[in-house]
Every structure is written in C-alpha cells, then in structure tokens.
Biopython code that builds the backbone (N, CA, C, O; Angstrom):
import numpy as np
from Bio.PDB.StructureBuilder import StructureBuilder

atoms = [
    (1, "MET", "N", (58.940, 73.621, 104.097)),
    (1, "MET", "CA", (59.610, 74.108, 104.578)),
    (1, "MET", "C", (60.860, 75.242, 103.449)),
    (1, "MET", "O", (60.769, 75.359, 102.227)),
    (2, "ARG", "N", (61.575, 75.699, 104.061)),
    (2, "ARG", "CA", (62.693, 76.344, 103.246)),
    (2, "ARG", "C", (63.305, 76.078, 103.283)),
    (2, "ARG", "O", (63.630, 75.450, 104.291)),
    (3, "ALA", "N", (64.009, 76.219, 102.424)),
    (3, "ALA", "CA", (65.835, 76.088, 101.389)),
    (3, "ALA", "C", (66.454, 77.068, 102.608)),
    (3, "ALA", "O", (65.815, 77.926, 103.216)),
    (4, "PRO", "N", (68.425, 76.573, 102.881)),
    (4, "PRO", "CA", (68.963, 77.060, 103.488)),
    (4, "PRO", "C", (69.288, 77.990, 102.935)),
    (4, "PRO", "O", (69.719, 77.657, 101.832)),
    (5, "ALA", "N", (69.327, 78.999, 103.080)),
    (5, "ALA", "CA", (69.998, 80.839, 102.482)),
    (5, "ALA", "C", (71.228, 80.110, 102.030)),
    (5, "ALA", "O", (71.875, 79.182, 102.515)),
    (6, "SER", "N", (71.329, 80.758, 101.054)),
    (6, "SER", "CA", (73.299, 80.940, 100.370)),
    (6, "SER", "C", (73.820, 82.113, 100.639)),
    (6, "SER", "O", (73.383, 83.260, 100.553)),
    (7, "ARG", "N", (75.316, 81.431, 101.148)),
    (7, "ARG", "CA", (75.781, 82.537, 101.824)),
    (7, "ARG", "C", (76.310, 83.965, 100.475)),
    (7, "ARG", "O", (76.403, 83.400, 99.386)),
    (8, "ALA", "N", (76.446, 84.607, 100.418)),
    (8, "ALA", "CA", (77.714, 85.911, 99.727)),
    (8, "ALA", "C", (78.970, 85.118, 99.475)),
    (8, "ALA", "O", (78.863, 84.185, 100.271)),
    (9, "PRO", "N", (80.308, 84.932, 98.698)),
    (9, "PRO", "CA", (81.010, 84.988, 98.912)),
    (9, "PRO", "C", (81.802, 86.046, 100.126)),
    (9, "PRO", "O", (81.299, 87.166, 100.223)),
    (10, "GLU", "N", (82.785, 85.790, 100.872)),
    (10, "GLU", "CA", (83.114, 86.621, 101.327)),
    (10, "GLU", "C", (83.844, 87.960, 100.875)),
    (10, "GLU", "O", (84.024, 87.820, 99.665)),
    (11, "ALA", "N", (84.409, 89.337, 101.321)),
    (11, "ALA", "CA", (84.744, 90.729, 100.781)),
    (11, "ALA", "C", (86.093, 90.371, 100.101)),
    (11, "ALA", "O", (86.643, 89.462, 100.723)),
    (12, "ILE", "N", (86.684, 90.721, 99.204)),
    (12, "ILE", "CA", (88.511, 90.560, 98.621)),
    (12, "ILE", "C", (89.099, 92.319, 99.193)),
    (12, "ILE", "O", (89.472, 93.211, 98.431)),
    (13, "THR", "N", (89.036, 92.384, 100.412)),
    (13, "THR", "CA", (90.013, 93.637, 100.284)),
    (13, "THR", "C", (91.676, 93.778, 99.708)),
    (13, "THR", "O", (92.556, 92.918, 99.721)),
    (14, "PHE", "N", (91.728, 95.228, 99.200)),
    (14, "PHE", "CA", (93.243, 95.721, 99.283)),
    (14, "PHE", "C", (93.063, 97.013, 99.628)),
    (14, "PHE", "O", (92.191, 97.882, 99.645)),
    (15, "GLU", "N", (94.485, 96.785, 99.964)),
    (15, "GLU", "CA", (94.303, 98.259, 100.864)),
    (15, "GLU", "C", (96.047, 99.049, 100.913)),
    (15, "GLU", "O", (96.581, 98.891, 102.011)),
    (16, "ARG", "N", (96.638, 99.585, 100.200)),
    (16, "ARG", "CA", (97.816, 99.845, 100.038)),
    (16, "ARG", "C", (98.104, 101.342, 100.747)),
    (16, "ARG", "O", (97.138, 101.730, 101.404)),
    (17, "ASP", "N", (98.875, 101.952, 100.739)),
    (17, "ASP", "CA", (100.121, 102.993, 100.633)),
    (17, "ASP", "C", (101.126, 103.135, 100.110)),
    (17, "ASP", "O", (102.166, 102.484, 100.014)),
    (18, "TYR", "N", (100.674, 104.272, 99.673)),
    (18, "TYR", "CA", (102.117, 104.494, 98.161)),
    (18, "TYR", "C", (102.902, 106.084, 98.745)),
    (18, "TYR", "O", (102.831, 106.921, 99.645)),
    (19, "ARG", "N", (103.360, 105.873, 97.979)),
    (19, "ARG", "CA", (104.947, 107.168, 97.897)),
    (19, "ARG", "C", (104.540, 108.585, 96.829)),
    (19, "ARG", "O", (104.340, 108.357, 95.636)),
    (20, "GLY", "N", (104.492, 109.281, 97.089)),
    (20, "GLY", "CA", (103.520, 110.867, 96.589)),
    (20, "GLY", "C", (104.627, 110.082, 95.296)),
    (20, "GLY", "O", (104.753, 111.101, 94.618)),
    (21, "THR", "N", (105.217, 109.337, 94.763)),
    (21, "THR", "CA", (106.425, 109.657, 93.562)),
    (21, "THR", "C", (105.193, 108.912, 92.190)),
    (21, "THR", "O", (104.139, 108.279, 92.248)),
    (22, "ILE", "N", (106.451, 109.663, 90.587)),
    (22, "ILE", "CA", (104.874, 109.414, 89.727)),
    (22, "ILE", "C", (105.180, 107.674, 89.296)),
    (22, "ILE", "O", (104.397, 107.068, 88.565)),
    (23, "ASP", "N", (106.215, 107.137, 89.778)),
    (23, "ASP", "CA", (106.355, 105.889, 89.158)),
    (23, "ASP", "C", (105.848, 104.715, 90.673)),
    (23, "ASP", "O", (106.482, 103.660, 90.678)),
    (24, "GLN", "N", (105.107, 104.837, 91.505)),
    (24, "GLN", "CA", (104.096, 104.150, 91.433)),
    (24, "GLN", "C", (102.837, 104.051, 91.680)),
    (24, "GLN", "O", (102.291, 103.210, 92.394)),
    (25, "ALA", "N", (102.271, 105.067, 90.983)),
    (25, "ALA", "CA", (100.733, 104.211, 89.817)),
    (25, "ALA", "C", (101.828, 102.207, 89.020)),
    (25, "ALA", "O", (101.344, 101.095, 89.233)),
    (26, "GLN", "N", (102.730, 102.354, 88.488)),
    (26, "GLN", "CA", (102.905, 100.967, 88.318)),
    (26, "GLN", "C", (103.413, 99.688, 89.609)),
    (26, "GLN", "O", (103.965, 98.596, 89.739)),
    (27, "HIS", "N", (102.873, 100.585, 90.214)),
    (27, "HIS", "CA", (103.319, 99.303, 91.208)),
    (27, "HIS", "C", (101.859, 99.657, 91.765)),
    (27, "HIS", "O", (101.280, 98.797, 92.428)),
    (28, "VAL", "N", (101.396, 100.584, 91.582)),
    (28, "VAL", "CA", (99.385, 99.478, 91.391)),
    (28, "VAL", "C", (99.096, 98.918, 90.858)),
    (28, "VAL", "O", (98.489, 97.989, 91.392)),
    (29, "ARG", "N", (99.145, 98.903, 90.215)),
    (29, "ARG", "CA", (98.454, 98.414, 88.696)),
    (29, "ARG", "C", (99.394, 96.944, 88.719)),
    (29, "ARG", "O", (98.790, 95.906, 88.448)),
    (30, "ALA", "N", (100.440, 96.893, 88.948)),
    (30, "ALA", "CA", (101.276, 95.292, 89.491)),
    (30, "ALA", "C", (100.338, 94.191, 91.160)),
    (30, "ALA", "O", (100.136, 93.053, 91.584)),
    (31, "ASP", "N", (100.111, 95.603, 91.446)),
    (31, "ASP", "CA", (100.158, 94.958, 93.378)),
    (31, "ASP", "C", (98.401, 94.391, 93.404)),
    (31, "ASP", "O", (98.005, 93.318, 93.860)),
    (32, "LEU", "N", (97.628, 95.398, 92.816)),
    (32, "LEU", "CA", (96.043, 95.147, 92.582)),
    (32, "LEU", "C", (95.830, 94.330, 91.052)),
    (32, "LEU", "O", (94.776, 94.205, 90.429)),
    (33, "ALA", "N", (96.706, 94.008, 90.815)),
    (33, "ALA", "CA", (95.760, 93.129, 89.259)),
    (33, "ALA", "C", (96.707, 91.214, 89.397)),
    (33, "ALA", "O", (96.817, 90.309, 88.570)),
    (34, "LYS", "N", (97.311, 91.391, 91.210)),
    (34, "LYS", "CA", (97.750, 90.448, 91.048)),
    (34, "LYS", "C", (95.906, 89.685, 92.317)),
    (34, "LYS", "O", (94.924, 89.002, 92.027)),
    (35, "VAL", "N", (96.173, 90.049, 93.021)),
    (35, "VAL", "CA", (94.862, 90.757, 93.942)),
    (35, "VAL", "C", (93.263, 90.223, 93.171)),
    (35, "VAL", "O", (92.640, 89.248, 93.591)),
    (36, "VAL", "N", (92.674, 91.322, 91.670)),
    (36, "VAL", "CA", (91.798, 91.031, 91.214)),
    (36, "VAL", "C", (92.376, 90.405, 90.320)),
    (36, "VAL", "O", (92.861, 91.448, 89.882)),
    (37, "ALA", "N", (92.736, 89.720, 89.706)),
    (37, "ALA", "CA", (92.721, 87.893, 89.293)),
    (37, "ALA", "C", (91.934, 87.303, 88.369)),
    (37, "ALA", "O", (91.904, 88.140, 87.467)),
    (38, "GLY", "N", (91.459, 86.636, 88.126)),
    (38, "GLY", "CA", (90.287, 86.731, 88.447)),
    (38, "GLY", "C", (88.703, 87.161, 87.553)),
    (38, "GLY", "O", (87.827, 86.657, 86.851)),
    (39, "CYS", "N", (89.224, 88.766, 88.338)),
    (39, "CYS", "CA", (87.261, 88.510, 88.303)),
    (39, "CYS", "C", (86.825, 89.494, 87.108)),
    (39, "CYS", "O", (87.399, 90.456, 86.598)),
    (40, "PRO", "N", (86.060, 89.115, 86.955)),
    (40, "PRO", "CA", (85.538, 89.488, 84.956)),
    (40, "PRO", "C", (85.810, 91.189, 84.446)),
    (40, "PRO", "O", (85.609, 91.588, 83.299)),
    (41, "ILE", "N", (86.190, 91.840, 85.321)),
    (41, "ILE", "CA", (85.627, 93.635, 85.590)),
    (41, "ILE", "C", (87.817, 93.731, 85.404)),
    (41, "ILE", "O", (88.224, 94.607, 84.641)),
    (42, "SER", "N", (88.726, 92.972, 86.004)),
    (42, "SER", "CA", (89.388, 93.365, 86.407)),
    (42, "SER", "C", (90.832, 93.855, 85.651)),
    (42, "SER", "O", (91.991, 93.943, 86.055)),
    (43, "ASP", "N", (90.144, 94.139, 84.296)),
    (43, "ASP", "CA", (91.349, 95.051, 83.964)),
    (43, "ASP", "C", (90.852, 97.334, 84.421)),
    (43, "ASP", "O", (91.154, 98.527, 84.401)),
    (44, "ASP", "N", (90.006, 96.333, 84.709)),
    (44, "ASP", "CA", (88.217, 97.462, 84.260)),
    (44, "ASP", "C", (89.471, 98.739, 86.358)),
    (44, "ASP", "O", (90.029, 99.799, 86.640)),
    (45, "LEU", "N", (89.065, 97.355, 86.963)),
    (45, "LEU", "CA", (89.382, 98.265, 87.999)),
    (45, "LEU", "C", (90.659, 98.641, 88.609)),
    (45, "LEU", "O", (90.740, 99.430, 89.551)),
    (46, "VAL", "N", (92.174, 97.759, 87.764)),
    (46, "VAL", "CA", (93.315, 97.999, 87.761)),
    (46, "VAL", "C", (92.960, 99.528, 86.947)),
    (46, "VAL", "O", (93.113, 100.575, 87.576)),
    (47, "LEU", "N", (92.540, 99.542, 85.690)),
    (47, "LEU", "CA", (93.030, 101.258, 84.856)),
    (47, "LEU", "C", (92.522, 102.546, 86.402)),
    (47, "LEU", "O", (92.979, 103.523, 86.995)),
    (48, "LEU", "N", (90.991, 101.401, 86.396)),
    (48, "LEU", "CA", (90.679, 102.849, 87.105)),
    (48, "LEU", "C", (91.477, 103.127, 88.329)),
    (48, "LEU", "O", (91.619, 104.334, 88.529)),
    (49, "ALA", "N", (92.193, 102.130, 89.446)),
    (49, "ALA", "CA", (92.805, 102.875, 90.647)),
    (49, "ALA", "C", (94.450, 103.657, 90.118)),
    (49, "ALA", "O", (95.050, 104.538, 90.735)),
    (50, "SER", "N", (94.783, 103.136, 89.088)),
    (50, "SER", "CA", (96.055, 103.245, 88.223)),
    (50, "SER", "C", (95.422, 105.641, 87.322)),
    (50, "SER", "O", (96.114, 106.631, 87.088)),
    (51, "GLU", "N", (94.318, 105.437, 87.231)),
    (51, "GLU", "CA", (94.312, 106.524, 87.041)),
    (51, "GLU", "C", (94.499, 107.419, 88.357)),
    (51, "GLU", "O", (95.267, 108.315, 88.705)),
    (52, "LEU", "N", (93.431, 106.742, 88.907)),
    (52, "LEU", "CA", (92.711, 107.437, 89.955)),
    (52, "LEU", "C", (94.425, 107.668, 90.626)),
    (52, "LEU", "O", (94.663, 108.876, 90.636)),
    (53, "SER", "N", (95.404, 106.994, 91.066)),
    (53, "SER", "CA", (96.489, 107.213, 91.355)),
    (53, "SER", "C", (96.914, 108.238, 90.595)),
    (53, "SER", "O", (97.378, 109.213, 91.188)),
    (54, "THR", "N", (96.879, 108.243, 89.790)),
    (54, "THR", "CA", (97.954, 109.217, 89.083)),
    (54, "THR", "C", (97.348, 110.632, 88.840)),
    (54, "THR", "O", (97.988, 111.634, 89.159)),
    (55, "ASN", "N", (96.260, 110.702, 88.342)),
    (55, "ASN", "CA", (95.298, 112.315, 89.394)),
    (55, "ASN", "C", (96.256, 112.555, 90.563)),
    (55, "ASN", "O", (97.216, 113.306, 90.392)),
    (56, "ALA", "N", (96.071, 112.029, 91.601)),
    (56, "ALA", "CA", (96.706, 112.215, 93.443)),
    (56, "ALA", "C", (97.707, 112.398, 92.959)),
    (56, "ALA", "O", (98.217, 113.288, 93.639)),
    (57, "ILE", "N", (98.623, 112.027, 91.891)),
    (57, "ILE", "CA", (100.163, 111.829, 92.462)),
    (57, "ILE", "C", (101.162, 112.945, 91.582)),
    (57, "ILE", "O", (102.385, 113.080, 91.622)),
    (58, "LEU", "N", (99.970, 113.789, 90.657)),
    (58, "LEU", "CA", (100.077, 114.763, 89.362)),
    (58, "LEU", "C", (98.790, 116.413, 90.301)),
    (58, "LEU", "O", (99.190, 117.577, 90.289)),
    (59, "HIS", "N", (97.726, 116.103, 90.797)),
    (59, "HIS", "CA", (96.979, 116.946, 91.292)),
    (59, "HIS", "C", (96.424, 117.650, 93.156)),
    (59, "HIS", "O", (95.660, 118.514, 93.584)),
    (60, "SER", "N", (97.451, 116.547, 93.771)),
    (60, "SER", "CA", (96.557, 116.731, 95.256)),
    (60, "SER", "C", (98.141, 117.164, 95.575)),
    (60, "SER", "O", (98.990, 117.493, 94.746)),
    (61, "ARG", "N", (98.254, 117.085, 96.730)),
    (61, "ARG", "CA", (99.565, 116.990, 97.503)),
    (61, "ARG", "C", (100.156, 115.969, 97.963)),
    (61, "ARG", "O", (101.144, 116.075, 98.690)),
    (62, "SER", "N", (99.727, 115.017, 97.667)),
    (62, "SER", "CA", (99.542, 113.587, 98.317)),
    (62, "SER", "C", (101.996, 113.353, 97.386)),
    (62, "SER", "O", (102.968, 112.638, 97.632)),
    (63, "GLY", "N", (101.709, 114.311, 96.576)),
    (63, "GLY", "CA", (102.471, 114.208, 95.141)),
    (63, "GLY", "C", (103.759, 114.373, 95.292)),
    (63, "GLY", "O", (104.035, 115.290, 94.519)),
    (64, "HIS", "N", (104.825, 113.997, 95.885)),
    (64, "HIS", "CA", (105.776, 114.728, 96.985)),
    (64, "HIS", "C", (106.245, 113.425, 97.947)),
    (64, "HIS", "O", (105.955, 113.106, 99.100)),
    (65, "PRO", "N", (107.215, 112.752, 96.788)),
    (65, "PRO", "CA", (108.073, 111.960, 97.811)),
    (65, "PRO", "C", (107.800, 111.521, 99.780)),
    (65, "PRO", "O", (107.795, 110.436, 100.362)),
    (66, "ASP", "N", (107.662, 112.548, 100.139)),
    (66, "ASP", "CA", (107.610, 112.434, 101.590)),
    (66, "ASP", "C", (106.134, 112.061, 101.824)),
    (66, "ASP", "O", (105.804, 111.592, 102.914)),
    (67, "ARG", "N", (105.419, 112.213, 101.045)),
    (67, "ARG", "CA", (103.635, 112.153, 100.774)),
    (67, "ARG", "C", (103.550, 111.291, 100.759)),
    (67, "ARG", "O", (104.593, 110.657, 100.602)),
    (68, "THR", "N", (102.022, 110.385, 100.933)),
    (68, "THR", "CA", (102.097, 109.113, 100.358)),
    (68, "THR", "C", (99.782, 109.231, 99.998)),
    (68, "THR", "O", (98.888, 110.030, 100.277)),
    (69, "PHE", "N", (99.860, 108.331, 99.512)),
    (69, "PHE", "CA", (98.439, 108.197, 98.604)),
    (69, "PHE", "C", (97.682, 106.446, 99.357)),
    (69, "PHE", "O", (98.224, 105.349, 99.492)),
    (70, "THR", "N", (96.621, 106.803, 99.608)),
    (70, "THR", "CA", (95.983, 104.744, 99.844)),
    (70, "THR", "C", (95.288, 104.499, 99.124)),
    (70, "THR", "O", (94.595, 105.396, 98.645)),
    (71, "VAL", "N", (95.107, 102.835, 98.601)),
    (71, "VAL", "CA", (94.537, 102.448, 97.176)),
    (71, "VAL", "C", (94.031, 101.753, 98.313)),
    (71, "VAL", "O", (94.390, 101.427, 99.445)),
    (72, "ARG", "N", (93.073, 101.661, 97.569)),
    (72, "ARG", "CA", (91.521, 100.746, 98.797)),
    (72, "ARG", "C", (90.328, 99.963, 97.635)),
    (72, "ARG", "O", (89.389, 100.329, 96.928)),
    (73, "VAL", "N", (91.002, 98.769, 97.947)),
    (73, "VAL", "CA", (88.941, 98.249, 96.524)),
    (73, "VAL", "C", (89.468, 97.560, 97.374)),
    (73, "VAL", "O", (90.551, 97.573, 97.958)),
    (74, "THR", "N", (88.001, 96.549, 97.392)),
    (74, "THR", "CA", (87.133, 95.468, 97.684)),
    (74, "THR", "C", (86.324, 94.921, 97.172)),
    (74, "THR", "O", (85.441, 95.723, 96.867)),
    (75, "LEU", "N", (86.019, 93.620, 96.781)),
    (75, "LEU", "CA", (85.431, 93.218, 96.514)),
    (75, "LEU", "C", (84.183, 92.575, 96.435)),
    (75, "LEU", "O", (84.060, 92.325, 97.634)),
    (76, "TYR", "N", (82.861, 91.985, 95.760)),
    (76, "TYR", "CA", (81.847, 90.937, 96.638)),
    (76, "TYR", "C", (82.015, 90.550, 95.539)),
    (76, "TYR", "O", (82.314, 91.518, 94.840)),
    (77, "PRO", "N", (81.992, 89.725, 95.024)),
    (77, "PRO", "CA", (82.944, 87.998, 94.603)),
    (77, "PRO", "C", (80.511, 88.257, 94.380)),
    (77, "PRO", "O", (79.618, 88.293, 95.226)),
    (78, "GLY", "N", (80.500, 88.392, 92.270)),
    (78, "GLY", "CA", (79.824, 87.823, 91.886)),
    (78, "GLY", "C", (78.429, 89.282, 92.239)),
    (78, "GLY", "O", (77.292, 89.373, 91.775)),
    (79, "ASP", "N", (79.048, 90.055, 93.052)),
    (79, "ASP", "CA", (78.328, 90.990, 92.824)),
    (79, "ASP", "C", (78.888, 92.244, 93.280)),
    (79, "ASP", "O", (78.208, 92.380, 94.297)),
    (80, "TYR", "N", (79.656, 93.272, 93.249)),
    (80, "TYR", "CA", (80.139, 94.796, 92.198)),
    (80, "TYR", "C", (81.535, 94.732, 93.575)),
    (80, "TYR", "O", (81.837, 94.140, 94.612)),
    (81, "ALA", "N", (82.002, 95.804, 92.638)),
    (81, "ALA", "CA", (83.581, 96.157, 93.103)),
    (81, "ALA", "C", (83.286, 97.658, 94.215)),
    (81, "ALA", "O", (82.207, 98.170, 94.516)),
    (82, "TRP", "N", (84.568, 98.022, 94.590)),
    (82, "TRP", "CA", (84.656, 99.222, 95.140)),
    (82, "TRP", "C", (85.332, 99.583, 95.632)),
    (82, "TRP", "O", (85.648, 98.989, 96.663)),
    (83, "GLY", "N", (85.995, 100.729, 95.282)),
    (83, "GLY", "CA", (87.144, 100.844, 94.469)),
    (83, "GLY", "C", (87.566, 103.008, 95.015)),
    (83, "GLY", "O", (86.833, 103.984, 94.856)),
    (84, "GLU", "N", (88.989, 102.927, 95.626)),
    (84, "GLU", "CA", (88.617, 104.562, 96.107)),
    (84, "GLU", "C", (90.304, 104.211, 96.190)),
    (84, "GLU", "O", (90.932, 103.155, 96.262)),
    (85, "VAL", "N", (90.804, 106.042, 96.130)),
    (85, "VAL", "CA", (91.927, 106.481, 96.112)),
    (85, "VAL", "C", (92.026, 108.044, 97.427)),
    (85, "VAL", "O", (91.294, 109.030, 97.334)),
    (86, "ILE", "N", (92.988, 107.869, 98.412)),
    (86, "ILE", "CA", (93.101, 108.514, 99.216)),
    (86, "ILE", "C", (93.523, 109.774, 99.303)),
    (86, "ILE", "O", (93.814, 109.937, 100.488)),
    (87, "ASP", "N", (93.743, 110.878, 98.637)),
    (87, "ASP", "CA", (95.086, 111.507, 98.607)),
    (87, "ASP", "C", (94.868, 112.476, 100.333)),
    (87, "ASP", "O", (94.546, 112.261, 101.502)),
    (88, "HIS", "N", (95.356, 113.710, 99.327)),
    (88, "HIS", "CA", (95.927, 114.624, 101.149)),
    (88, "HIS", "C", (95.121, 115.846, 100.612)),
    (88, "HIS", "O", (94.738, 116.622, 101.488)),
    (89, "GLY", "N", (94.869, 116.084, 99.612)),
    (89, "GLY", "CA", (93.825, 117.098, 99.381)),
    (89, "GLY", "C", (94.302, 117.416, 98.149)),
    (89, "GLY", "O", (95.157, 116.745, 97.570)),
    (90, "GLY", "N", (93.350, 119.279, 97.331)),
    (90, "GLY", "CA", (93.999, 119.664, 96.630)),
    (90, "GLY", "C", (95.394, 120.790, 97.447)),
    (90, "GLY", "O", (95.687, 121.039, 98.616)),
    (91, "ARG", "N", (95.939, 121.209, 96.125)),
    (91, "ARG", "CA", (96.664, 121.554, 95.735)),
    (91, "ARG", "C", (96.111, 123.031, 96.648)),
    (91, "ARG", "O", (96.117, 123.293, 97.851)),
    (92, "SER", "N", (95.605, 123.879, 95.296)),
    (92, "SER", "CA", (95.126, 125.400, 96.336)),
    (92, "SER", "C", (95.412, 125.361, 97.541)),
    (92, "SER", "O", (95.709, 124.344, 98.168)),
    (93, "THR", "N", (95.311, 127.069, 98.188)),
    (93, "THR", "CA", (95.776, 127.413, 99.444)),
    (93, "THR", "C", (94.100, 128.047, 99.359)),
    (93, "THR", "O", (93.559, 128.064, 100.465)),
    (94, "THR", "N", (93.371, 128.479, 98.384)),
    (94, "THR", "CA", (92.144, 128.972, 99.050)),
    (94, "THR", "C", (91.527, 128.030, 99.119)),
    (94, "THR", "O", (91.947, 126.879, 99.239)),
    (95, "SER", "N", (89.656, 128.658, 99.002)),
    (95, "SER", "CA", (89.061, 127.897, 100.226)),
    (95, "SER", "C", (87.529, 128.980, 98.922)),
    (95, "SER", "O", (86.376, 129.225, 99.277)),
    (96, "THR", "N", (88.077, 129.298, 97.734)),
    (96, "THR", "CA", (87.051, 130.569, 97.042)),
    (96, "THR", "C", (86.988, 129.925, 96.145)),
    (96, "THR", "O", (86.275, 130.417, 95.269)),
    (97, "GLY", "N", (87.723, 128.321, 95.740)),
    (97, "GLY", "CA", (86.876, 127.150, 94.753)),
    (97, "GLY", "C", (87.040, 127.928, 93.093)),
    (97, "GLY", "O", (86.270, 127.889, 92.134)),
    (98, "ALA", "N", (88.461, 128.656, 93.278)),
    (98, "ALA", "CA", (88.522, 129.515, 91.958)),
    (98, "ALA", "C", (89.279, 128.410, 91.184)),
    (98, "ALA", "O", (89.678, 127.365, 91.698)),
    (99, "GLY", "N", (89.467, 128.844, 89.579)),
    (99, "GLY", "CA", (89.347, 127.611, 88.708)),
    (99, "GLY", "C", (88.212, 126.461, 88.828)),
    (99, "GLY", "O", (88.669, 125.323, 88.936)),
    (100, "TRP", "N", (86.948, 126.572, 88.825)),
    (100, "TRP", "CA", (86.394, 125.872, 88.746)),
    (100, "TRP", "C", (84.988, 126.764, 88.145)),
    (100, "TRP", "O", (84.461, 127.838, 88.432)),
    (101, "PRO", "N", (84.802, 125.975, 87.436)),
    (101, "PRO", "CA", (83.401, 126.390, 86.071)),
    (101, "PRO", "C", (82.088, 126.194, 87.392)),
    (101, "PRO", "O", (81.666, 125.247, 88.056)),
    (102, "SER", "N", (81.765, 127.743, 87.285)),
    (102, "SER", "CA", (80.323, 127.576, 88.188)),
    (102, "SER", "C", (78.854, 127.875, 87.031)),
    (102, "SER", "O", (78.478, 128.700, 86.198)),
    (103, "LEU", "N", (78.539, 126.966, 87.482)),
    (103, "LEU", "CA", (76.759, 126.319, 87.651)),
    (103, "LEU", "C", (75.692, 127.453, 87.275)),
    (103, "LEU", "O", (74.547, 127.455, 86.824)),
    (104, "ARG", "N", (76.599, 128.391, 87.668)),
    (104, "ARG", "CA", (74.774, 129.362, 87.659)),
    (104, "ARG", "C", (75.609, 130.110, 86.889)),
    (104, "ARG", "O", (76.819, 130.254, 86.709)),
    (105, "GLN", "N", (73.679, 130.910, 86.148)),
    (105, "GLN", "CA", (74.001, 131.340, 84.613)),
    (105, "GLN", "C", (74.481, 132.891, 85.117)),
    (105, "GLN", "O", (74.861, 133.719, 84.289)),
]
sb = StructureBuilder()
sb.init_structure("model")
sb.init_model(0)
sb.init_chain("A")
sb.init_seg("    ")
for serial, (resi, resn, name, xyz) in enumerate(atoms, 1):
    if name == "N":
        sb.init_residue(resn, " ", resi, " ")
    sb.init_atom(name, np.array(xyz, "f"), 0.0, 1.0, " ", f" {name:<3s}", serial, name[0])
structure = sb.get_structure()
C-alpha cells in the first residue's frame, strides 16, 4: 500500500507597483517585510528587493515620479523563494553596449 503523497504548502505571492522615486525603497522594505514575516530568509528577501528597487530607481527609466517599477516575490514554503524587480529598462538611448567592458581579449 502506498503512503499518501504530502502536498507542498501553497505559494505565497507578493506583487506591487511603486512610483519611481527614491523614497519608495523604504515602502518596498516595509510592505515585503509584512508578507515574508516568519520566513527563515525574510531579512535576505527584504534586502534583495530593496537593493534591486534602488537600482531600478537610480539606473533605469523607471526612476521618475511619473513612472513605476514592479516588485514580485513568490515564496514556496520549505522549498525556495523567487524575487524580481521589473523596471522600464536602461537609460541608454543606444544599443551599442557602450560603457560595458568587453569580454573579448
């Protein structure tokens, strides 16, 4: 007789849009901390989201009061977490890759 399969806990998802102003990083931290409270890696998730949000504000076209960026985190309790920040792309107006170091010798 087979033992019943155990079900994995349901995923916990967080997704929110934020204005592209520097003060929004603190709101990302506060909002996400509420959702991931009790998770063993909650501090790491909050730090990751804060750093990526700050990068989106400072280094992408999302960094403007009239634009937004999105924070998305999915927790799979007892397994893993997935976090991402979606912005409006880089500020560069060219596609030459100028400013990036070359990997060619």
